[in-house]
N, C-alpha and C positions, 0 to 999 in steps of 0.2 A: 616644530619638527614635521619634516614632509612624511608622508607615508611611506612602506618600503614598496617597490614596485612587484606587481605580483606578476609569475611567471606563468605561462601558458605549458603546462606539460602534457606529452600524448600519453594517450590511454597504452594499457598494456595486457593485448588480449581481450578487449573490451573494458580492461577493470581501470576507474580515472585513481589519480594520485592520492591519498590522503594525506593530510598534512596536521602537524601538530607543532605547538608554541613551544619556545624554551624560556621556562622563568628562571630568575635567579635561585641557585640551590647546590647543594653540597658536592654534585657530580664531577669527578675529575674528567671524564670523559663523556661524549654522546653516548656510546655505548652504555654506560653506567645509566645515563639518563632514562636511555628507551628501554631497558631491563627495568628500570623500577616505575617508570609511567605506562609501559605496556607490556604487564608481566605475563600474557597469554603467550607471547613470543619468548622461547628458550632464547638464554644467551647465545647458545653457540648458533643458534639460528639467527639473530641478529648481526653476529659477526659474519654468518657466511654472505649474507643480503650484502652488508657493507662492503665486503671484500669483492662483491661482483658489481659493486656500482648502484646498487638499489636502493640505497638513502641518499636524498640530494640535501644540500643546503639550501637558502632563499634564494641564492643566484642560479640554482640548477646544476650545481656542482657536486660530483660525488665526494661522499664523506666518508673517509676511511676509518677503521675500527678504532684506531688509536686517536683520533682526532678531539682533541678538549672541546670540553663542554662550551659552549657561549651561550651568555642569556641574551633576552629579550631578541630572539630571532625566530627563524621557521625551520622545520625540517619536512622533507617528504617522503613517502614511502609508497610501496603498492602492496596492499593488503594480500595475502595469500591464504590458503588453507591447504592442510596435507591431504585432505580426501574430502567430497563431496557428494552426495547421494546425485544422481540423475532423475531429474521431473521430468517423466516421462508423458508430459503433454505439452502440446505446441501452440504458442500464440500465433494471432494472424495481425498482422497491419490492414486495417480497414480504410484509411484515409494516410496521405502522406504530401506535404509541398513543403516549400521554401521555409514554411514557419513553424508545421505542427507535424506530428507524428501521432496516431492515433492507433492505438493497438487494442486487441479484442484477446483478453487474458486468461489461460485458463486458471480452475480450481488449483490450490496449492504452491502457486508460482508467486513469489514474493515480488514485489515491486522493485527494491533497491535492495543491496546487500547489507543484510545485518546477522549477526550470530554464525549460524551453521551454514548459511547461504551467502554464496559470492558469487560465482560464474552461473549458477543455477537461480537469476533473478532476472526479470522484464528487464530492466534498463540494460544490464552487461549484454543480455542476449541481443537486443535491439542495437546497441551501438555495434556488436559484430556483424549483424545482419545489412544493416545500412551502411556503416561506416562514418556515421555520424558521431563522434565523439563530443560534441558539446549538447548532446539530449538532456534535459531535467525535466523531471515529472511536475506537468503544472499541478496535479493532484494526486491522491494516492488512494488506496483500498486496500482492504487485509489480502494479506496471503491466503486465506480460506475463500475468498470472495472471487466470484470469476467475472468477467464484463470489462467495459471499457476504461481504458486510461489514457489519458492525453499527455504529450510530451510536447515541450517548446523545443525549437532548435536553434534559434539565435539568440546568444545571449542579450543582446540590448533589446529583444522584446520580453523578456521574461516577466520582469515585472507587470507588464501591463495584461498578459495574460493570468498570471496568479490573482492580479488585482479582482478579476472578475469573481475567485471564489471568496475574497476578502468581503465584497461589496453584495455577496449573496446574489450573483447575475448568471449564474448557470442554473438550468433547468435540470435536474437528472432524474431518473426514475428507476427503481429498481423492483427486482420481482423477489418471491421466496417461496418456498413450501414449508408450511408447519404447521400445527394442530388446528382442527377446526372446534370452536364452543359454540354451543346453542346459547342464544339469548343475548350475544352480543350486536349491537345494532350498529350496522354500516350504513356510509364509510366513519372510520372512524379517525379522528384527528389528535393525537397526544402530543400534548404541550407540558412539559416540565423541565425540571432543572436538573441536569446530570451532573454526577462528581464522580471521581474514583471512589471506588468500596476499598475496603479493607484488605480485600482478596486482589491478589497480583493480576493487573492487566483489567480488571472487571469493572464497568461502571454502573453506577445504578441513579435512581431516582432520589431526591432529596429536597426538603423544603428550601424555599427561596425563589427569589425571580427565576423566572424560566428562560432556558437558554437554548432548548432543543425543543424541535417543531417538526412532527412528521403526520402527513397522511397516508391513511392505510385503507386500502380498498381490496375486495374478494372478486377475484377472477372466476374462479371455479373451486368444486369442492367436489371431493372423489365420493365414489360409490361406497353406501354402506358395505356392502358386500365386498370390498375392496382391503376390509381390515380398518383398522382404528381410522376413523375419519381426518383426513388432513384436506387443507386450502391452498390452494395458489394466490398468492395476494401482491396485490401492485403497492411498492411504497416511494412516497414522493417525500423525499428530506426537504423542509424548508430551512435548515440548518444544516450545519456539518461538526456537531461535535464527535468526537471518538467513541465507536462503537452505537452511535444513535440508532440505527435502524434494531440491532440485535438486543441492546438494551430494550428499546419500547418495544418489542416484542414480546419477550421476556416478561416486561412489567404487565403486559395483558395477560399473562401465563399461557403465550404461544410462543414458546422458544423453537427458533429457527431447526429444521431438521438437519442434524449433522454439526450442532456449535458445540464445541471442545470447552467452551467458556460458561454458556449461560445454559441452562440456570445453576450448573454446579462445572466448576472449572476442573477439567481433566489432568493426570500427571502428565507432566514434560517426557517425552521419550529418552533414555537415557543415552548420553552420548555415542556415537558412531551406529545405533541403531536405524535401519531403513524405516524411512516414514511410511504410515499406513495409509495407500490411496484410497481405500475401500470405504469409506464415509465422507463425501465431499460435503462441506457446508453448502444447504439449498440456498445460496443467496447469490445474484446475480445483478450486475451493475447493467441493466438494459440499454437505456439510453441518455442522450445529454444533448444540450442543444444553448447556444449561445450566441450574442452578436461577436463577431470578430474585432478587437480593439484596434487590429492594425488595420484590416483591408476593409472592413465595415460590412463583410458578409455575412448573412444567417448561416451557423452553421448547425447542423445536426446529423447524430450518427445512433447507432443501432446495433446493438451486439446481435450476431447470427447465433449465439449460443439460445439453448431453450432448457428450461426448468420442466420436467414433468410430473403429475400426479400418478400414483399407483393404476394399476389396469381397472378398467370398469368404466363405465359411461359417467362423465360429472355432470354436478346441477351446478347452479349458480342462482344464490337469491338474487332479488331485488332490491335497489339497483345493481346492476352487475359490472363490474369494471374493464371487464373485457368488452362489453358494449357499448362503452363511452370514451372518447377522445381524451388523452392525457390532461390529467387537471392543470390548467395555468396556474402560475404564481401570482 
């Protein structure tokens, strides 16, 4: 049996179409199916969207509210939110060519649409700004993390670029502000196995074969007169597990400043409440480099954003990461 032809649907205000498969079931109409499969959207809202031609079938034709349910096909629709808080920080494009767009993301801005965020995401903002509907993130960083994110432009090159991540051929460095602990030897190399904990979203170290490897170096330490001592760290992940840097720092007893998950998960904001932008996570995706799989060029990018220790002349133990070149893989 031949596969159904995939149609290319335009974005609407920077938002790409979502797709849902239609399995066999008891639904009399497409409207019945959508209401049960995606209950977060009210039935009246679905009916209005369908009446406006905002739900399409596999061939890209509008599906009216009374259309009968058909199994083993696809439906396309554009996600929308009744209200979305503006994230008052701007991204910067640091590089763009025919193959890549590299953005310097602010704290609090999600990379892709999810949950309460749709238009206020890096992907949708960049699609609107560049007019490139085919942008797809080559990798992702947490909403709370600032710094570099690379997007691919052309669908036929996407797998080659994402393969760099799968094969660990992208060298990344991050910076973080976290507590300072006397008695730890530097640099630290944390090699452990990370797995999801019983607490929602959090990762923790468990026994078993290691799957996470991070080099941690000290760049500077705050003056004792500036309050509780903090340090500016450089983090070089050699693997790419979820929350790897945050979990490894927490395992050392050095949770990153502003972290809402480690060491203790903070309550989520009630629906509709404006986000709190007063305590950004002090984690920055500072640089990345790789050999371009399409052009063969050496690519190197660096964030223009900075993390700062509290006021006071910083000190730095020896060896000091700020005096050393980036550690090669």
